[in-house]
N, C-alpha and C positions, 0 to 999 in steps of 0.2 A: 750282155750285159754284167756288170760285176756286181757282187752282192757283199755287203758288209755287215755282218753282226756285232755290235759290242755288247761286253758282257761285264761283269766284276761290280758294278754301282751298288750302291747301299747306305746304309745309316752308320755314320761315325762321329766320335766326338771331336770336338776342336781338338788338334794338337796332333791328332791320328793318322794315319798313314790307309791308302786304299791303292789297290793297282787294278786299273782298267786293263780289257782286252778286247779287241776287233779283230775277228776272222775273215778273211777275203776268201772269195771263189776264186777261181780260174787258174791258169798256171803262168801268168803274165803278172804276177804281185811284185816281182823284182822291177818293173818296168815304172812302176808307180810311185812319187811322193806321196806320204801318207801325212794325213793332220789330224789334229784333235780339236775341236770346236766345244764350245757350253753355249747354253742359252738358259737364263733364269727368267721365272714366270713376268711378262712384261718388259722383258728387256731384247734387246739386238743380240742375234747371234756372236758370239766373240770367240775370236782367235786365240788357241791355248798354244798350241805346238805343231813342229812341224818335222818331219825327219825325209829327206832325200831317199832315192829309189835304193843305194847300197847301205842306207844307216851309216855313210860317212859323215854328213853333215844336219845339224840341227838348227833350230831358231826357236826361241819362246817369246810369249810376251811378259812384258815386263813385272806383270801381275803375278807371275809365277815363276819366274826364273829363280833359281835356285832352291825351289822347292819340288817342283814336278821334273820329271825325267821322261823324256819318249824313246822309244828304242822299236826293234823290229826284229823278228826273225822270219827270214824269207824261206827258211825251209818248211817253216810252218802257216806261211800264209798271214803271219800274225803281227799285229803292231800292238804296242802297250803303252801305257801313261803311268806311271809310278809317281803318286801324289802322297809326298810329304808334308808335316806341318801344315794340315788343313784346316782353314779357317771357316767359318759360318759365310763368309761372301763367296766361298767355292760352292755352294750349295747350287747346283744347275743340272739339267741334262746334258750331259755329254757326249757328243757326237765325233765319230771318226769318219774320215772323208779322203778320197783319193784323186790323183790327178795323175794321166801318164805325161811326166815331166822328168828332166834332167834338175830341175831347180828347186827352188822353197817357195811356192807360193804361200800366202799366210791371210789371203782374201777367201771369205767364203764362196764369192763367184768365180774364184780361180779353179775351183774343185769340181770334178765330175760326175762323181758319185758318192752317196751317203749312206750311213747307215740309220738305223731307227732309234739310236740312242738310249743310253741308261742314266739311271738316274742317281745323282751322288747328294747324298744329304749331311749335312755336317753339323751336329747339334753345338750348342755353347754350353 
């Protein structure tokens, strides 16, 4: 079983920046597409960003494109989400997820394993 652990969440003011990290177990991290999702209280889990297994391709939700950047360091078994120009509506629990695929899945049910999440709160 692949284990994912998110970190880096916290409280930040609107307009600020934050970097989330997701550390993965195992020796096959480079075979997984990795995604970030978020879920606010009372709302559905929402796609944020995904990166291909090599890091060569990315895809973003329209709501975050231009503000967030997903990246990965396969040598460290870690995927990152750099969040800039944060807005109060970005407040949510952020989850990383993985899928052993060469593609760029963007639906929650397209991912096989998930982290426990890290809270991001953006104040106004």
